C-alpha positions as CSV (number, residue, x, y, z in Angstrom):
1,M,-48.4,42.0,-44.6
2,Y,-48.3,42.9,-40.9
3,P,-45.2,43.2,-38.7
4,K,-44.7,40.2,-36.4
5,A,-44.6,42.6,-33.4
6,Y,-48.1,43.9,-34.3
7,I,-49.5,40.4,-34.4
8,D,-47.9,39.6,-31.1
9,Y,-49.3,42.8,-29.7
10,L,-52.8,41.9,-30.8
11,V,-52.5,38.4,-29.3
12,H,-51.4,39.8,-26.0
13,F,-54.1,42.5,-26.2
14,H,-57.1,40.4,-27.1
15,G,-56.2,36.9,-25.8
16,L,-53.9,37.2,-22.8
17,R,-54.9,40.7,-21.9
18,D,-51.3,41.2,-20.9
19,Y,-51.1,45.0,-21.6
20,F,-47.7,45.3,-20.0
21,E,-46.3,42.9,-22.6
22,C,-48.2,44.7,-25.3
23,H,-46.2,47.8,-24.3
24,E,-42.9,45.9,-24.3
25,I,-43.5,44.3,-27.7
26,L,-44.5,47.4,-29.6
27,E,-41.9,49.7,-27.9
28,E,-39.2,47.4,-29.1
29,H,-40.6,47.4,-32.6
30,W,-41.1,51.2,-32.5
31,K,-37.4,51.7,-31.5
32,E,-36.2,49.7,-34.4
33,D,-36.6,52.8,-36.6
34,P,-34.0,55.6,-36.1
35,R,-34.9,58.6,-34.0
36,G,-36.7,61.1,-36.1
37,E,-38.2,58.3,-38.3
38,R,-40.2,56.5,-35.6
39,K,-43.9,56.2,-36.4
40,P,-46.3,57.8,-33.9
41,H,-49.1,55.3,-34.6
42,W,-47.1,52.6,-32.7
43,V,-47.0,55.0,-29.7
44,G,-50.8,55.4,-29.9
45,L,-51.2,51.6,-29.8
46,I,-48.8,51.4,-26.9
47,Q,-50.7,54.1,-25.0
48,I,-54.0,52.2,-25.4
49,A,-52.4,49.1,-23.8
50,V,-50.8,51.2,-21.0
51,G,-54.0,53.1,-20.4
52,L,-56.0,49.9,-20.0
53,Y,-53.2,48.5,-17.8
54,H,-53.5,51.6,-15.5
55,H,-57.3,51.5,-15.5
56,R,-57.3,47.8,-14.5
57,R,-55.0,48.6,-11.6
58,G,-57.0,51.6,-10.5
59,N,-54.6,54.3,-11.6
60,V,-57.4,56.4,-13.1
61,A,-55.2,59.5,-13.7
62,G,-52.6,57.6,-15.6
63,A,-55.3,55.7,-17.5
64,K,-57.2,58.8,-18.6
65,R,-53.9,60.5,-19.7
66,M,-52.8,57.6,-21.8
67,L,-56.1,57.0,-23.5
68,T,-56.6,60.7,-24.2
69,N,-53.2,60.8,-25.8
70,A,-53.9,57.6,-27.7
71,K,-57.2,59.0,-29.0
72,K,-55.4,62.2,-30.3
73,I,-52.8,60.0,-32.1
74,A,-55.5,57.8,-33.6
75,L,-57.1,60.9,-35.1
76,E,-53.8,62.2,-36.4
77,E,-52.6,58.8,-37.7
78,R,-55.8,57.5,-39.3
79,K,-54.2,56.3,-42.5
80,A,-51.4,54.4,-40.8
81,L,-54.0,52.7,-38.5
82,E,-56.3,51.9,-41.3
83,Q,-53.3,50.2,-43.1
84,L,-53.1,48.0,-39.9
85,S,-56.8,47.0,-40.5
86,L,-58.2,49.1,-37.7
87,E,-61.5,50.9,-38.1
88,V,-60.4,54.3,-36.7
89,D,-63.9,55.8,-36.2
90,A,-64.9,52.8,-34.1
91,L,-61.6,53.0,-32.2
92,I,-62.3,56.6,-31.3
93,V,-65.8,55.7,-30.1
94,K,-64.3,52.9,-27.9
95,L,-61.5,55.1,-26.5
96,T,-64.1,57.9,-25.8
97,K,-66.3,55.4,-23.9
98,Q,-63.4,54.1,-21.9
99,I,-62.3,57.6,-21.0
100,E,-65.9,58.4,-19.9
101,L,-65.9,55.2,-17.7
102,I,-62.7,56.3,-16.1
103,E,-64.1,59.8,-15.4
104,K,-67.1,58.1,-13.7
105,N,-64.8,55.9,-11.6
106,A,-66.4,52.9,-13.3
107,P,-64.5,49.6,-13.0
108,Y,-62.2,48.5,-15.8
109,E,-63.8,46.6,-18.7
110,S,-61.8,44.8,-21.4
111,I,-62.2,46.2,-25.0
112,D,-61.3,44.8,-28.3
113,L,-59.7,46.8,-31.0
114,P,-61.9,47.2,-34.1
115,I,-60.1,45.0,-36.7
116,T,-61.5,45.2,-40.2
117,S,-59.6,42.3,-41.8
118,P,-61.1,38.8,-41.5
119,K,-57.7,37.4,-42.4
120,L,-56.0,39.3,-39.5
121,L,-58.7,38.2,-37.1
122,E,-58.2,34.6,-38.3
123,L,-54.5,34.9,-37.8
124,C,-54.8,36.3,-34.3
125,D,-57.3,33.7,-33.3
126,A,-55.0,30.9,-34.5
127,R,-52.0,32.5,-32.7
128,C,-54.1,32.8,-29.5
129,T,-54.9,29.1,-29.7
130,E,-51.2,28.3,-30.2
131,V,-50.3,30.2,-27.0
132,G,-53.2,28.7,-25.0
133,C,-55.7,31.5,-24.8
134,V,-59.0,32.5,-26.4
135,Y,-59.2,35.5,-28.6
136,G,-61.6,38.1,-27.1
137,S,-61.6,36.7,-23.6
138,P,-62.1,39.3,-20.9
139,S,-59.2,40.1,-18.5
140,D,-58.8,37.6,-15.6
141,L,-58.9,40.2,-12.8
142,T,-57.8,37.5,-10.3
143,N,-54.5,37.0,-12.1
144,E,-52.2,39.1,-9.9
145,Y,-49.2,38.6,-12.2
146,I,-50.9,40.0,-15.3
147,V,-52.7,42.8,-13.3
148,H,-49.6,43.9,-11.5
149,K,-46.9,42.7,-13.9
150,H,-44.6,45.7,-13.6
151,T,-44.1,44.9,-9.9
152,K,-44.2,41.1,-10.1
153,R,-41.9,40.4,-13.1
154,D,-38.3,39.2,-12.9
155,R,-36.1,42.3,-13.5
156,T,-32.8,40.6,-13.2
157,E,-31.9,41.0,-16.9
158,V,-33.0,44.6,-16.9
159,L,-31.0,45.5,-13.8
160,E,-27.9,43.7,-15.1
161,E,-28.1,45.5,-18.4
162,R,-28.5,48.9,-16.6
163,D,-25.5,48.1,-14.5
164,Q,-23.5,47.2,-17.6
165,Q,-24.4,50.4,-19.3
166,I,-23.4,52.4,-16.2
167,Q,-20.1,50.7,-16.2
168,I,-19.5,51.4,-19.9
169,R,-20.3,55.1,-19.3
170,K,-17.9,55.3,-16.4
171,E,-15.2,53.7,-18.4
172,K,-15.7,56.2,-21.3
173,R,-15.5,59.1,-18.9
174,N,-12.4,57.8,-17.2
175,G,-10.7,57.2,-20.5
């Protein structure tokens, strides 16, 4: 009923609090659709994770921008988000509160997305147990790897792929 990427996103969002991975998972899913057919509600969910990632790291400008954009998308994509078992009005309230905390320079606080389906909650809870975390746990702010993942992760594959693409473009230009 739900895409695997969405379940994985929810597990990383609510269990591991690995917002960087949430972004990676849903961006890949979003890009599976051809340009022009990509669904904006996935972008909104990505932006929620990115906004929380920025807030947790102290990038308040980035956090506010992402969460404000996500709130706008949530309002525009209500039906699609409801089909993913999200209570949109409650989500808007949570995003508004998070934006207000950022504006007050308040420290980051973990939030849960308002899921309306008991079956989806049960599935996410079971998947969290499988990967060794507890659904709904707050972020471990002492986990430097999760908090600063974009600077701590191994980028070898990404760099190799980028170099390979550069080489392909050079070869095409040179005939």
